[in-house]
C-alpha positions in Angstrom: 53.3 105.5 127.5 51.3 103.7 124.8 54.0 101.1 124.2 54.1 100.3 127.9 50.2 100.4 128.2 50.4 103.3 130.8 47.2 105.3 131.0 47.5 108.8 129.5 46.3 110.4 132.8 49.0 108.6 134.9 51.2 111.0 136.8 54.9 110.9 136.2 57.8 112.9 137.6 61.5 112.6 137.2 63.1 112.0 140.6 66.6 111.9 139.0 66.9 115.7 138.4 65.9 116.9 141.8 63.7 119.5 140.2 61.2 120.8 142.8 62.8 118.9 145.6 64.2 120.7 148.6 65.9 118.0 150.7 66.3 118.6 154.4 67.9 116.0 156.5 65.6 114.7 159.2 68.1 112.4 160.9 71.3 113.1 162.8 74.7 112.5 161.3 75.8 109.1 162.5 79.4 109.2 161.3 80.7 109.8 164.8 78.7 106.9 166.1 80.1 104.5 163.4 83.7 105.8 164.0 83.3 105.3 167.8 81.9 101.7 167.4 84.7 100.8 165.0 87.4 102.1 167.3 85.9 100.4 170.4 86.3 97.1 168.6 83.3 95.3 170.3 81.6 94.9 166.9 82.9 94.3 163.4 81.4 96.7 160.8 80.8 96.1 157.2 79.7 98.7 154.6 79.1 97.4 151.1 77.8 98.8 147.9 77.0 97.6 144.4 79.3 99.5 142.1 76.5 100.2 139.6 74.1 101.6 142.2 72.8 104.9 140.9 71.1 105.8 144.2 73.9 105.4 146.7 77.0 105.3 144.6 80.0 103.3 145.6 82.2 106.4 145.4 79.9 108.2 147.8 80.1 105.3 150.2 83.8 105.0 149.8 84.2 108.7 150.6 81.9 108.3 153.6 83.9 105.4 155.1 87.3 107.1 154.3 85.9 110.2 156.0 85.4 108.5 159.3 89.0 109.0 160.2 89.8 105.4 160.9 93.3 104.0 160.3 93.4 102.1 157.0 94.7 98.5 157.7 94.6 97.2 154.2 94.7 99.3 151.0 92.0 99.0 148.2 92.3 95.7 146.4 90.3 93.2 144.5 88.5 90.4 146.2 87.0 87.2 144.7 84.4 84.6 145.2 86.8 81.7 144.6 90.1 82.9 146.0 91.6 83.0 142.6 90.1 84.9 139.6 86.3 85.2 140.0 86.4 88.9 140.6 83.7 90.0 143.0 84.6 93.6 143.7 87.0 95.7 145.8 87.8 96.0 149.5 89.4 98.6 151.7 89.9 97.7 155.4 90.0 100.1 158.3 90.4 99.6 162.0 87.1 97.9 162.9 85.4 98.4 159.5 85.5 96.9 156.1 84.3 98.6 152.9 83.4 96.4 150.0 82.1 96.9 146.5 80.3 94.2 144.6 81.1 94.4 140.9 78.1 94.8 138.6 75.6 95.0 141.4 73.0 97.7 141.8 71.2 98.9 144.9 69.7 95.5 145.8 73.0 93.7 145.8 71.7 90.1 146.4 69.2 90.5 143.6 71.9 91.5 141.1 74.8 89.4 142.3 73.6 86.5 144.5 76.8 84.4 144.3 79.0 87.4 145.3 76.5 88.5 148.0 76.5 84.9 149.4 80.4 84.8 149.3 80.5 88.2 151.0 78.1 87.3 153.8 79.6 83.8 154.3 83.1 85.2 154.7 81.9 88.0 156.9 79.9 85.8 159.3 82.8 83.3 159.5 85.3 86.0 160.2 87.3 84.9 157.1 89.5 87.3 155.1 88.3 88.5 151.8 89.7 86.1 149.1 92.2 88.0 147.0 92.6 88.0 143.3 95.5 85.9 142.2 96.6 86.6 138.6 97.0 83.5 136.4 100.6 82.4 135.9 102.0 83.4 132.5 
């Protein structure tokens, strides 16, 4: 505390261990809603995660999207910002929904990886495919 100039009487708690917290969900489960919207096809859905986010892990989000029961249209693969080798993360596509990770990004994706976030949103808004990784020729 002294090194950070934090007053000795400042209150701290560790939110990481869950000690003393009894979490009760207050919102309804929206998985059925997302699955229905994806299947109806009127809207395109995008779920994305920074792969270093400690709050909402990319694995939890990947399991959530896979658990919607949508047909997978494209298996997990790398995507890039330049259509060649500038690795941005990974993508899995489902009927009506795309799940992307952004490599090296935390919870606030545009703050950590602005170029990749811009490439993601630009591709998404333009309806373009996610640029694949193309290995350099030997």
